[in-house]
Biopython code that builds the backbone (N, CA, C, O; Angstrom):
import numpy as np
from Bio.PDB.StructureBuilder import StructureBuilder

atoms = [
    (1, "MET", "N", (69.540, 62.685, 26.268)),
    (1, "MET", "CA", (68.921, 63.629, 27.185)),
    (1, "MET", "C", (68.377, 64.785, 26.365)),
    (1, "MET", "O", (69.054, 65.279, 25.463)),
    (2, "ASN", "N", (67.154, 65.222, 26.670)),
    (2, "ASN", "CA", (66.630, 66.354, 25.913)),
    (2, "ASN", "C", (67.202, 67.660, 26.459)),
    (2, "ASN", "O", (67.737, 67.700, 27.567)),
    (3, "ALA", "N", (67.085, 68.698, 25.688)),
    (3, "ALA", "CA", (67.756, 69.962, 25.996)),
    (3, "ALA", "C", (67.258, 70.601, 27.292)),
    (3, "ALA", "O", (68.060, 71.100, 28.082)),
    (4, "LEU", "N", (65.951, 70.592, 27.516)),
    (4, "LEU", "CA", (65.438, 71.199, 28.747)),
    (4, "LEU", "C", (65.844, 70.367, 29.960)),
    (4, "LEU", "O", (66.156, 70.927, 31.011)),
    (5, "ARG", "N", (65.846, 69.057, 29.834)),
    (5, "ARG", "CA", (66.284, 68.204, 30.947)),
    (5, "ARG", "C", (67.748, 68.500, 31.266)),
    (5, "ARG", "O", (68.124, 68.592, 32.435)),
    (6, "HIS", "N", (68.564, 68.646, 30.241)),
    (6, "HIS", "CA", (69.975, 68.983, 30.436)),
    (6, "HIS", "C", (70.092, 70.320, 31.168)),
    (6, "HIS", "O", (70.879, 70.444, 32.106)),
    (7, "TRP", "N", (69.324, 71.310, 30.751)),
    (7, "TRP", "CA", (69.349, 72.625, 31.389)),
    (7, "TRP", "C", (68.959, 72.511, 32.870)),
    (7, "TRP", "O", (69.597, 73.109, 33.737)),
    (8, "MET", "N", (67.907, 71.737, 33.143)),
    (8, "MET", "CA", (67.426, 71.587, 34.518)),
    (8, "MET", "C", (68.471, 70.915, 35.410)),
    (8, "MET", "O", (68.568, 71.230, 36.596)),
    (9, "LYS", "N", (69.241, 70.003, 34.853)),
    (9, "LYS", "CA", (70.279, 69.331, 35.645)),
    (9, "LYS", "C", (71.441, 70.274, 35.962)),
    (9, "LYS", "O", (72.057, 70.166, 37.023)),
    (10, "ILE", "N", (71.736, 71.183, 35.057)),
    (10, "ILE", "CA", (72.840, 72.131, 35.264)),
    (10, "ILE", "C", (72.426, 73.270, 36.194)),
    (10, "ILE", "O", (73.221, 73.719, 37.020)),
    (11, "ALA", "N", (71.190, 73.736, 36.061)),
    (11, "ALA", "CA", (70.723, 74.909, 36.820)),
    (11, "ALA", "C", (70.505, 74.567, 38.293)),
    (11, "ALA", "O", (70.078, 73.465, 38.637)),
    (12, "ASN", "N", (70.806, 75.528, 39.140)),
    (12, "ASN", "CA", (70.498, 75.331, 40.558)),
    (12, "ASN", "C", (69.038, 75.706, 40.820)),
    (12, "ASN", "O", (68.341, 76.164, 39.915)),
    (13, "GLY", "N", (68.588, 75.517, 42.032)),
    (13, "GLY", "CA", (67.189, 75.774, 42.379)),
    (13, "GLY", "C", (66.747, 77.204, 42.115)),
    (13, "GLY", "O", (65.640, 77.431, 41.627)),
    (14, "LYS", "N", (67.606, 78.173, 42.434)),
    (14, "LYS", "CA", (67.260, 79.578, 42.195)),
    (14, "LYS", "C", (67.104, 79.862, 40.706)),
    (14, "LYS", "O", (66.209, 80.603, 40.299)),
    (15, "GLU", "N", (67.974, 79.273, 39.900)),
    (15, "GLU", "CA", (67.910, 79.483, 38.457)),
    (15, "GLU", "C", (66.668, 78.813, 37.857)),
    (15, "GLU", "O", (66.038, 79.363, 36.954)),
    (16, "GLN", "N", (66.326, 77.644, 38.355)),
    (16, "GLN", "CA", (65.109, 76.976, 37.903)),
    (16, "GLN", "C", (63.882, 77.813, 38.258)),
    (16, "GLN", "O", (62.967, 77.965, 37.448)),
    (17, "GLU", "N", (63.871, 78.349, 39.465)),
    (17, "GLU", "CA", (62.767, 79.207, 39.900)),
    (17, "GLU", "C", (62.715, 80.481, 39.062)),
    (17, "GLU", "O", (61.632, 80.946, 38.708)),
    (18, "ALA", "N", (63.869, 81.043, 38.745)),
    (18, "ALA", "CA", (63.913, 82.245, 37.903)),
    (18, "ALA", "C", (63.334, 81.955, 36.523)),
    (18, "ALA", "O", (62.592, 82.774, 35.982)),
    (19, "LEU", "N", (63.666, 80.801, 35.949)),
    (19, "LEU", "CA", (63.102, 80.438, 34.650)),
    (19, "LEU", "C", (61.588, 80.327, 34.746)),
    (19, "LEU", "O", (60.869, 80.863, 33.903)),
    (20, "ALA", "N", (61.107, 79.640, 35.760)),
    (20, "ALA", "CA", (59.661, 79.454, 35.923)),
    (20, "ALA", "C", (58.934, 80.790, 36.049)),
    (20, "ALA", "O", (57.869, 80.976, 35.462)),
    (21, "LYS", "N", (59.501, 81.713, 36.806)),
    (21, "LYS", "CA", (58.863, 83.013, 37.027)),
    (21, "LYS", "C", (58.990, 83.949, 35.834)),
    (21, "LYS", "O", (58.157, 84.837, 35.653)),
    (22, "THR", "N", (60.023, 83.760, 35.018)),
    (22, "THR", "CA", (60.259, 84.625, 33.861)),
    (22, "THR", "C", (59.274, 84.341, 32.735)),
    (22, "THR", "O", (58.988, 85.223, 31.925)),
    (23, "LEU", "N", (58.755, 83.123, 32.677)),
    (23, "LEU", "CA", (57.849, 82.751, 31.593)),
    (23, "LEU", "C", (56.546, 83.528, 31.689)),
    (23, "LEU", "O", (56.158, 83.988, 32.763)),
    (24, "ASN", "N", (55.884, 83.667, 30.557)),
    (24, "ASN", "CA", (54.630, 84.411, 30.500)),
    (24, "ASN", "C", (53.537, 83.522, 29.932)),
    (24, "ASN", "O", (53.577, 83.219, 28.739)),
    (25, "PRO", "N", (52.567, 83.091, 30.719)),
    (25, "PRO", "CA", (52.416, 83.319, 32.155)),
    (25, "PRO", "C", (53.423, 82.496, 32.950)),
    (25, "PRO", "O", (53.914, 81.469, 32.480)),
    (26, "PRO", "N", (53.726, 82.963, 34.167)),
    (26, "PRO", "CA", (54.675, 82.225, 35.008)),
    (26, "PRO", "C", (54.171, 80.807, 35.271)),
    (26, "PRO", "O", (52.969, 80.539, 35.237)),
    (27, "THR", "N", (55.107, 79.918, 35.532)),
    (27, "THR", "CA", (54.759, 78.540, 35.842)),
    (27, "THR", "C", (55.541, 78.118, 37.070)),
    (27, "THR", "O", (56.174, 78.946, 37.724)),
    (28, "SER", "N", (55.500, 76.845, 37.383)),
    (28, "SER", "CA", (56.214, 76.327, 38.550)),
    (28, "SER", "C", (57.407, 75.490, 38.092)),
    (28, "SER", "O", (57.476, 75.059, 36.941)),
    (29, "VAL", "N", (58.329, 75.274, 39.002)),
    (29, "VAL", "CA", (59.459, 74.402, 38.714)),
    (29, "VAL", "C", (58.944, 72.986, 38.462)),
    (29, "VAL", "O", (59.494, 72.263, 37.631)),
    (30, "ALA", "N", (57.905, 72.595, 39.167)),
    (30, "ALA", "CA", (57.322, 71.262, 38.954)),
    (30, "ALA", "C", (56.840, 71.099, 37.509)),
    (30, "ALA", "O", (57.031, 70.042, 36.908)),
    (31, "MET", "N", (56.222, 72.132, 36.955)),
    (31, "MET", "CA", (55.766, 72.050, 35.567)),
    (31, "MET", "C", (56.954, 71.992, 34.611)),
    (31, "MET", "O", (56.905, 71.282, 33.607)),
    (32, "LEU", "N", (58.020, 72.730, 34.914)),
    (32, "LEU", "CA", (59.226, 72.636, 34.093)),
    (32, "LEU", "C", (59.767, 71.208, 34.111)),
    (32, "LEU", "O", (60.226, 70.697, 33.089)),
    (33, "ARG", "N", (59.711, 70.571, 35.275)),
    (33, "ARG", "CA", (60.152, 69.171, 35.358)),
    (33, "ARG", "C", (59.268, 68.269, 34.508)),
    (33, "ARG", "O", (59.763, 67.342, 33.866)),
    (34, "HIS", "N", (57.972, 68.531, 34.498)),
    (34, "HIS", "CA", (57.059, 67.752, 33.646)),
    (34, "HIS", "C", (57.449, 67.902, 32.173)),
    (34, "HIS", "O", (57.501, 66.916, 31.438)),
    (35, "TYR", "N", (57.720, 69.127, 31.751)),
    (35, "TYR", "CA", (58.164, 69.351, 30.374)),
    (35, "TYR", "C", (59.481, 68.620, 30.109)),
    (35, "TYR", "O", (59.629, 67.936, 29.097)),
    (36, "ALA", "N", (60.430, 68.773, 31.028)),
    (36, "ALA", "CA", (61.766, 68.198, 30.856)),
    (36, "ALA", "C", (61.737, 66.677, 30.781)),
    (36, "ALA", "O", (62.507, 66.071, 30.036)),
    (37, "ASN", "N", (60.856, 66.072, 31.547)),
    (37, "ASN", "CA", (60.782, 64.612, 31.601)),
    (37, "ASN", "C", (59.811, 64.018, 30.592)),
    (37, "ASN", "O", (59.654, 62.800, 30.517)),
    (38, "GLY", "N", (59.156, 64.885, 29.813)),
    (38, "GLY", "CA", (58.251, 64.398, 28.779)),
    (38, "GLY", "C", (56.880, 63.990, 29.276)),
    (38, "GLY", "O", (56.129, 63.336, 28.552)),
    (39, "PHE", "N", (56.534, 64.369, 30.512)),
    (39, "PHE", "CA", (55.212, 64.040, 31.046)),
    (39, "PHE", "C", (54.147, 64.993, 30.529)),
    (39, "PHE", "O", (52.965, 64.651, 30.493)),
    (40, "ARG", "N", (54.562, 66.175, 30.134)),
    (40, "ARG", "CA", (53.672, 67.181, 29.541)),
    (40, "ARG", "C", (54.294, 67.681, 28.254)),
    (40, "ARG", "O", (55.513, 67.807, 28.144)),
    (41, "SER", "N", (53.448, 67.962, 27.290)),
    (41, "SER", "CA", (53.975, 68.549, 26.056)),
    (41, "SER", "C", (53.875, 70.067, 26.153)),
    (41, "SER", "O", (53.059, 70.614, 26.894)),
    (42, "MET", "N", (54.723, 70.716, 25.391)),
    (42, "MET", "CA", (54.826, 72.164, 25.445)),
    (42, "MET", "C", (54.254, 72.758, 24.160)),
    (42, "MET", "O", (54.437, 72.201, 23.078)),
    (43, "SER", "N", (53.571, 73.873, 24.282)),
    (43, "SER", "CA", (53.076, 74.567, 23.097)),
    (43, "SER", "C", (54.234, 75.286, 22.418)),
    (43, "SER", "O", (55.283, 75.508, 23.024)),
    (44, "VAL", "N", (54.035, 75.643, 21.173)),
    (44, "VAL", "CA", (55.049, 76.406, 20.447)),
    (44, "VAL", "C", (55.306, 77.736, 21.152)),
    (44, "VAL", "O", (56.456, 78.146, 21.309)),
    (45, "ALA", "N", (54.242, 78.407, 21.572)),
    (45, "ALA", "CA", (54.397, 79.698, 22.253)),
    (45, "ALA", "C", (55.218, 79.548, 23.533)),
    (45, "ALA", "O", (56.055, 80.397, 23.839)),
    (46, "ARG", "N", (54.979, 78.471, 24.278)),
    (46, "ARG", "CA", (55.733, 78.234, 25.519)),
    (46, "ARG", "C", (57.193, 77.940, 25.188)),
    (46, "ARG", "O", (58.089, 78.413, 25.888)),
    (47, "ALA", "N", (57.447, 77.170, 24.138)),
    (47, "ALA", "CA", (58.824, 76.852, 23.743)),
    (47, "ALA", "C", (59.589, 78.117, 23.360)),
    (47, "ALA", "O", (60.758, 78.273, 23.712)),
    (48, "ILE", "N", (58.930, 79.009, 22.642)),
    (48, "ILE", "CA", (59.560, 80.285, 22.279)),
    (48, "ILE", "C", (59.880, 81.081, 23.531)),
    (48, "ILE", "O", (60.949, 81.683, 23.633)),
    (49, "ASP", "N", (58.963, 81.086, 24.478)),
    (49, "ASP", "CA", (59.163, 81.802, 25.733)),
    (49, "ASP", "C", (60.321, 81.199, 26.534)),
    (49, "ASP", "O", (61.136, 81.932, 27.093)),
    (50, "VAL", "N", (60.393, 79.870, 26.589)),
    (50, "VAL", "CA", (61.488, 79.204, 27.297)),
    (50, "VAL", "C", (62.821, 79.538, 26.623)),
    (50, "VAL", "O", (63.813, 79.806, 27.301)),
    (51, "GLU", "N", (62.837, 79.522, 25.300)),
    (51, "GLU", "CA", (64.071, 79.865, 24.583)),
    (51, "GLU", "C", (64.516, 81.285, 24.942)),
    (51, "GLU", "O", (65.689, 81.504, 25.244)),
    (52, "ARG", "N", (63.606, 82.234, 24.913)),
    (52, "ARG", "CA", (63.956, 83.629, 25.245)),
    (52, "ARG", "C", (64.461, 83.747, 26.685)),
    (52, "ARG", "O", (65.446, 84.435, 26.952)),
    (53, "ALA", "N", (63.776, 83.067, 27.605)),
    (53, "ALA", "CA", (64.172, 83.139, 29.014)),
    (53, "ALA", "C", (65.532, 82.489, 29.253)),
    (53, "ALA", "O", (66.333, 83.000, 30.035)),
    (54, "THR", "N", (65.798, 81.363, 28.582)),
    (54, "THR", "CA", (67.096, 80.716, 28.790)),
    (54, "THR", "C", (68.232, 81.523, 28.157)),
    (54, "THR", "O", (69.378, 81.413, 28.591)),
    (55, "LYS", "N", (67.931, 82.326, 27.145)),
    (55, "LYS", "CA", (68.956, 83.229, 26.597)),
    (55, "LYS", "C", (69.365, 84.254, 27.645)),
    (55, "LYS", "O", (70.548, 84.549, 27.814)),
    (56, "ILE", "N", (68.380, 84.790, 28.342)),
    (56, "ILE", "CA", (68.655, 85.772, 29.396)),
    (56, "ILE", "C", (69.464, 85.132, 30.516)),
    (56, "ILE", "O", (70.456, 85.697, 30.977)),
    (57, "LEU", "N", (69.031, 83.943, 30.953)),
    (57, "LEU", "CA", (69.722, 83.258, 32.047)),
    (57, "LEU", "C", (71.115, 82.798, 31.637)),
    (57, "LEU", "O", (72.020, 82.761, 32.471)),
    (58, "ALA", "N", (71.302, 82.449, 30.373)),
    (58, "ALA", "CA", (72.638, 82.079, 29.890)),
    (58, "ALA", "C", (73.576, 83.281, 29.975)),
    (58, "ALA", "O", (74.735, 83.157, 30.373)),
    (59, "ARG", "N", (73.058, 84.436, 29.596)),
    (59, "ARG", "CA", (73.856, 85.668, 29.665)),
    (59, "ARG", "C", (74.198, 85.991, 31.122)),
    (59, "ARG", "O", (75.341, 86.320, 31.437)),
    (60, "GLU", "N", (73.208, 85.897, 32.002)),
    (60, "GLU", "CA", (73.433, 86.208, 33.413)),
    (60, "GLU", "C", (74.417, 85.238, 34.068)),
    (60, "GLU", "O", (75.143, 85.617, 34.987)),
    (61, "SER", "N", (74.443, 83.988, 33.595)),
    (61, "SER", "CA", (75.353, 82.994, 34.170)),
    (61, "SER", "C", (76.714, 82.997, 33.468)),
    (61, "SER", "O", (77.574, 82.162, 33.750)),
    (62, "ARG", "N", (76.890, 83.944, 32.559)),
    (62, "ARG", "CA", (78.130, 84.073, 31.773)),
    (62, "ARG", "C", (78.453, 82.791, 31.009)),
    (62, "ARG", "O", (79.606, 82.366, 30.926)),
    (63, "GLY", "N", (77.398, 82.188, 30.455)),
    (63, "GLY", "CA", (77.577, 81.027, 29.599)),
    (63, "GLY", "C", (77.576, 79.685, 30.298)),
    (63, "GLY", "O", (77.659, 78.652, 29.633)),
    (64, "ARG", "N", (77.484, 79.666, 31.621)),
    (64, "ARG", "CA", (77.439, 78.385, 32.338)),
    (64, "ARG", "C", (76.180, 77.611, 31.981)),
    (64, "ARG", "O", (76.215, 76.392, 31.808)),
    (65, "LEU", "N", (75.060, 78.334, 31.872)),
    (65, "LEU", "CA", (73.802, 77.715, 31.468)),
    (65, "LEU", "C", (73.650, 77.822, 29.955)),
    (65, "LEU", "O", (73.941, 78.870, 29.378)),
    (66, "PRO", "N", (73.197, 76.752, 29.307)),
    (66, "PRO", "CA", (73.009, 76.814, 27.854)),
    (66, "PRO", "C", (71.683, 77.469, 27.485)),
    (66, "PRO", "O", (70.786, 77.601, 28.317)),
    (67, "VAL", "N", (71.577, 77.870, 26.242)),
    (67, "VAL", "CA", (70.305, 78.323, 25.681)),
    (67, "VAL", "C", (69.572, 77.077, 25.203)),
    (67, "VAL", "O", (70.155, 76.224, 24.534)),
    (68, "VAL", "N", (68.304, 76.976, 25.545)),
    (68, "VAL", "CA", (67.488, 75.853, 25.082)),
    (68, "VAL", "C", (66.690, 76.339, 23.877)),
    (68, "VAL", "O", (65.785, 77.162, 24.015)),
    (69, "ASP", "N", (67.024, 75.834, 22.714)),
    (69, "ASP", "CA", (66.355, 76.253, 21.481)),
    (69, "ASP", "C", (64.969, 75.638, 21.372)),
    (69, "ASP", "O", (64.734, 74.510, 21.807)),
    (70, "ARG", "N", (64.063, 76.396, 20.787)),
    (70, "ARG", "CA", (62.684, 75.915, 20.616)),
    (70, "ARG", "C", (62.621, 74.632, 19.794)),
    (70, "ARG", "O", (61.751, 73.792, 20.022)),
    (71, "ILE", "N", (63.534, 74.475, 18.842)),
    (71, "ILE", "CA", (63.497, 73.270, 18.012)),
    (71, "ILE", "C", (63.871, 72.027, 18.813)),
    (71, "ILE", "O", (63.590, 70.909, 18.382)),
    (72, "ASP", "N", (64.503, 72.208, 19.974)),
    (72, "ASP", "CA", (64.845, 71.085, 20.837)),
    (72, "ASP", "C", (63.693, 70.684, 21.751)),
    (72, "ASP", "O", (63.761, 69.651, 22.415)),
    (73, "MET", "N", (62.637, 71.492, 21.790)),
    (73, "MET", "CA", (61.534, 71.212, 22.714)),
    (73, "MET", "C", (60.235, 70.831, 22.027)),
    (73, "MET", "O", (59.429, 70.097, 22.599)),
    (74, "VAL", "N", (60.014, 71.317, 20.802)),
    (74, "VAL", "CA", (58.715, 71.136, 20.150)),
    (74, "VAL", "C", (58.927, 70.667, 18.711)),
    (74, "VAL", "O", (59.640, 71.308, 17.939)),
    (75, "LYS", "N", (58.305, 69.549, 18.363)),
    (75, "LYS", "CA", (58.508, 69.001, 17.014)),
    (75, "LYS", "C", (57.958, 69.921, 15.933)),
    (75, "LYS", "O", (58.470, 69.927, 14.814)),
    (76, "GLU", "N", (56.923, 70.698, 16.246)),
    (76, "GLU", "CA", (56.384, 71.631, 15.256)),
    (76, "GLU", "C", (57.435, 72.654, 14.841)),
    (76, "GLU", "O", (57.474, 73.083, 13.688)),
    (77, "CYS", "N", (58.279, 73.039, 15.781)),
    (77, "CYS", "CA", (59.339, 73.996, 15.453)),
    (77, "CYS", "C", (60.410, 73.349, 14.583)),
    (77, "CYS", "O", (60.993, 74.016, 13.728)),
    (78, "ARG", "N", (60.678, 72.062, 14.786)),
    (78, "ARG", "CA", (61.657, 71.370, 13.939)),
    (78, "ARG", "C", (61.154, 71.241, 12.514)),
    (78, "ARG", "O", (61.951, 71.199, 11.577)),
    (79, "ASN", "N", (59.835, 71.178, 12.339)),
    (79, "ASN", "CA", (59.248, 71.017, 11.014)),
    (79, "ASN", "C", (58.913, 72.349, 10.343)),
    (79, "ASN", "O", (58.389, 72.365, 9.229)),
    (80, "CYS", "N", (59.201, 73.431, 10.993)),
    (80, "CYS", "CA", (58.856, 74.766, 10.497)),
    (80, "CYS", "C", (59.776, 75.177, 9.348)),
    (80, "CYS", "O", (60.993, 75.012, 9.429)),
    (81, "ASP", "N", (59.193, 75.704, 8.294)),
    (81, "ASP", "CA", (59.977, 76.180, 7.156)),
    (81, "ASP", "C", (60.954, 77.281, 7.563)),
    (81, "ASP", "O", (62.063, 77.365, 7.034)),
    (82, "HIS", "N", (60.535, 78.121, 8.505)),
    (82, "HIS", "CA", (61.391, 79.202, 8.980)),
    (82, "HIS", "C", (62.653, 78.633, 9.640)),
    (82, "HIS", "O", (63.754, 79.128, 9.398)),
    (83, "ALA", "N", (62.498, 77.598, 10.468)),
    (83, "ALA", "CA", (63.653, 76.981, 11.122)),
    (83, "ALA", "C", (64.582, 76.353, 10.091)),
    (83, "ALA", "O", (65.804, 76.471, 10.192)),
    (84, "LEU", "N", (64.000, 75.690, 9.103)),
    (84, "LEU", "CA", (64.822, 75.093, 8.050)),
    (84, "LEU", "C", (65.604, 76.160, 7.288)),
    (84, "LEU", "O", (66.777, 75.977, 6.964)),
    (85, "LYS", "N", (64.929, 77.280, 7.008)),
    (85, "LYS", "CA", (65.565, 78.368, 6.262)),
    (85, "LYS", "C", (66.665, 79.038, 7.091)),
    (85, "LYS", "O", (67.761, 79.286, 6.588)),
    (86, "CYS", "N", (66.371, 79.327, 8.351)),
    (86, "CYS", "CA", (67.316, 80.063, 9.193)),
    (86, "CYS", "C", (68.468, 79.193, 9.694)),
    (86, "CYS", "O", (69.618, 79.632, 9.718)),
    (87, "LEU", "N", (68.162, 77.984, 10.086)),
    (87, "LEU", "CA", (69.162, 77.146, 10.734)),
    (87, "LEU", "C", (69.782, 76.098, 9.828)),
    (87, "LEU", "O", (70.886, 75.616, 10.084)),
    (88, "GLY", "N", (69.067, 75.748, 8.769)),
    (88, "GLY", "CA", (69.551, 74.695, 7.883)),
    (88, "GLY", "C", (69.069, 73.336, 8.335)),
    (88, "GLY", "O", (68.821, 73.124, 9.522)),
    (89, "ARG", "N", (68.935, 72.423, 7.411)),
    (89, "ARG", "CA", (68.409, 71.095, 7.707)),
    (89, "ARG", "C", (69.264, 70.361, 8.732)),
    (89, "ARG", "O", (68.724, 69.654, 9.583)),
    (90, "GLY", "N", (70.585, 70.513, 8.670)),
    (90, "GLY", "CA", (71.460, 69.814, 9.609)),
    (90, "GLY", "C", (71.176, 70.178, 11.053)),
    (90, "GLY", "O", (71.153, 69.305, 11.920)),
    (91, "ALA", "N", (70.960, 71.455, 11.319)),
    (91, "ALA", "CA", (70.672, 71.889, 12.687)),
    (91, "ALA", "C", (69.326, 71.377, 13.150)),
    (91, "ALA", "O", (69.179, 70.975, 14.304)),
    (92, "VAL", "N", (68.350, 71.385, 12.274)),
    (92, "VAL", "CA", (67.009, 70.943, 12.656)),
    (92, "VAL", "C", (66.997, 69.437, 12.888)),
    (92, "VAL", "O", (66.352, 68.963, 13.822)),
    (93, "GLU", "N", (67.700, 68.683, 12.054)),
    (93, "GLU", "CA", (67.730, 67.235, 12.224)),
    (93, "GLU", "C", (68.514, 66.831, 13.465)),
    (93, "GLU", "O", (68.240, 65.780, 14.044)),
    (94, "ALA", "N", (69.470, 67.629, 13.881)),
    (94, "ALA", "CA", (70.262, 67.324, 15.068)),
    (94, "ALA", "C", (69.549, 67.739, 16.346)),
    (94, "ALA", "O", (70.068, 67.533, 17.443)),
    (95, "ALA", "N", (68.378, 68.315, 16.212)),
    (95, "ALA", "CA", (67.699, 68.886, 17.371)),
    (95, "ALA", "C", (67.004, 67.851, 18.236)),
    (95, "ALA", "O", (66.614, 68.185, 19.354)),
    (96, "SER", "N", (66.829, 66.641, 17.797)),
    (96, "SER", "CA", (66.122, 65.692, 18.640)),
    (96, "SER", "C", (67.122, 64.984, 19.536)),
    (96, "SER", "O", (67.964, 64.214, 19.074)),
    (97, "TRP", "N", (67.012, 65.256, 20.805)),
    (97, "TRP", "CA", (67.921, 64.700, 21.799)),
    (97, "TRP", "C", (67.386, 63.359, 22.265)),
    (97, "TRP", "O", (66.209, 63.280, 22.617)),
    (98, "PRO", "N", (68.184, 62.301, 22.286)),
    (98, "PRO", "CA", (67.688, 61.033, 22.831)),
    (98, "PRO", "C", (67.526, 61.139, 24.341)),
    (98, "PRO", "O", (68.359, 61.739, 25.020)),
    (99, "ILE", "N", (66.478, 60.571, 24.851)),
    (99, "ILE", "CA", (66.234, 60.602, 26.292)),
    (99, "ILE", "C", (66.849, 59.344, 26.876)),
    (99, "ILE", "O", (66.361, 58.240, 26.637)),
    (100, "THR", "N", (67.921, 59.510, 27.641)),
    (100, "THR", "CA", (68.664, 58.357, 28.145)),
    (100, "THR", "C", (68.891, 58.380, 29.640)),
    (100, "THR", "O", (69.421, 57.414, 30.188)),
    (101, "GLU", "N", (68.512, 59.442, 30.315)),
    (101, "GLU", "CA", (68.845, 59.547, 31.719)),
    (101, "GLU", "C", (67.597, 59.532, 32.588)),
    (101, "GLU", "O", (66.467, 59.598, 32.105)),
    (102, "GLU", "N", (67.848, 59.445, 33.877)),
    (102, "GLU", "CA", (66.772, 59.448, 34.850)),
    (102, "GLU", "C", (66.044, 60.797, 34.849)),
    (102, "GLU", "O", (66.630, 61.817, 34.486)),
    (103, "PRO", "N", (64.776, 60.803, 35.250)),
    (103, "PRO", "CA", (64.029, 62.058, 35.302)),
    (103, "PRO", "C", (64.667, 63.090, 36.227)),
    (103, "PRO", "O", (65.368, 62.745, 37.178)),
    (104, "VAL", "N", (64.415, 64.344, 35.933)),
    (104, "VAL", "CA", (64.873, 65.450, 36.799)),
    (104, "VAL", "C", (63.977, 65.459, 38.021)),
    (104, "VAL", "O", (62.756, 65.353, 37.908)),
    (105, "ARG", "N", (64.575, 65.582, 39.169)),
    (105, "ARG", "CA", (63.790, 65.603, 40.426)),
    (105, "ARG", "C", (63.930, 66.940, 41.106)),
    (105, "ARG", "O", (63.350, 67.155, 42.170)),
]
sb = StructureBuilder()
sb.init_structure("model")
sb.init_model(0)
sb.init_chain("A")
sb.init_seg("    ")
for serial, (resi, resn, name, xyz) in enumerate(atoms, 1):
    if name == "N":
        sb.init_residue(resn, " ", resi, " ")
    sb.init_atom(name, np.array(xyz, "f"), 0.0, 1.0, " ", f" {name:<3s}", serial, name[0])
structure = sb.get_structure()
């Protein structure tokens, strides 16, 4: 399961809507589902924005919701020298989540 799909399964409808509205520019929950299910690809800028927004929501949920790291959503971020330097090769290589579950609805 990829990281955003996992987040979407844990989050309730209000939290999903909050994530969609927090992004800049705001998006819809339907578009988040497209990203989560791999029907749409995400830009690096959008992945960074999702990471920042999920950090806020993780704090507000007192850790119930996870932070979705940009390296878990966009392959360009996994290949970034900055990510390798900051996180180490092990973290970057572990960032690809196998997709094994049904789509988020």
